[in-house]
N, C-alpha and C positions, 0 to 999 in steps of 0.2 A: 801287100798294100792293106788288106783287110785287118791285119794285126797292128798296123801302125796307128790307125784311128783310135781303137780302144786304149792303147798305151798312151797316146797323146791326151785323151780325155782324162785318164788316170793322173796324168801329170798336171793338167791345167785346173781341174776342178778343185783340188785341195788348195791350190794357190789363190783361188778366188774367195775362199771361205773368210779370211780376215776382212776383206773388203765388204762382203755382205754383212758381217757382224757390226761394222761401223756405220753402215748406211743410215739406220734410224736416227742416231744421234746427230749426224750431219744434216739431216733434213729439218731438225728442230729449229725454230726461228730464234733469233736473238731475244725477242720479247719473252718467249717461253722460258728460255734459259735465265733471263734476268728475273722473271717472276719466281722461278725455283730458287735462285740464289737469295732473293729477298725473303722468301718464305722460310728458308733455312737460317736466316739471320746473318748470312755471309756479307750482304751489302744492303744499303738503304734502298728504298724504292726509287724508281726513276722520277716519279711525281714529286717526291720529297726533295730530291736533288734539283730538279727544275724549279721548284718553289723557292729554293735558296739562291739559285744563280740568275734566273730570269730577271728579277727586280734590279740586279746590278748591271744589266745590259740594256738600259734604256736607249732607244733609237736603233737597235739592231733587230734584224729579222731572225727569229729562231728557226733553224732548219731541222733539228732533231739531235739524237744522241747515239753513241755507240758505247758498249760496255766491253772492256777487255777483261775476260774472265780469269786470265792468268794473273793479273795484277789488281783486279777489282777497281779499276779506274774508269770512270765515265768520261767520255769526251763529248762535250756539247758543241754544236756547230752553229755559228751565227754569221750573218752577212750584213754589211752596211756599205753603201756606195761602191758596190762591186767587189769589195774586199772581204775575204772569208777570215773569220776569227774562230779559233778553237779554244775552249776552256776545259782544262783537265781538272777533275774533281775526284778526290779519294772516296770511293764508294762505301767504305766502312765508316768514315767520320763525317763526310759531307763537306770537308774543307777543300777550297780551291787550292790546287797544288801547281798550276801552271797555266799559261795563256800565250798563244801565238797570234800574231797579227796586231793590228792597231786598234 
């Protein structure tokens, strides 16, 4: 029994190493990742995107945004009369590329 525990530890510890290596990146907030992407010129700033889209959404309550880092697409979320509307914006050009809801 005394030999089983050290052998088990030898098998488990290396298996956990990839998880530990990924942990810091997973803890980073979307805001930090968006800031880094904007700083590197990969996407426009969230404030610039909001400045272009919000004026077109009069009468809607703005709830915030998400940035899909794999596609560089911002999704801005709005609500009016209990209905949620999502507006997709190309993060590189700032062009509205889609909208769901009414």
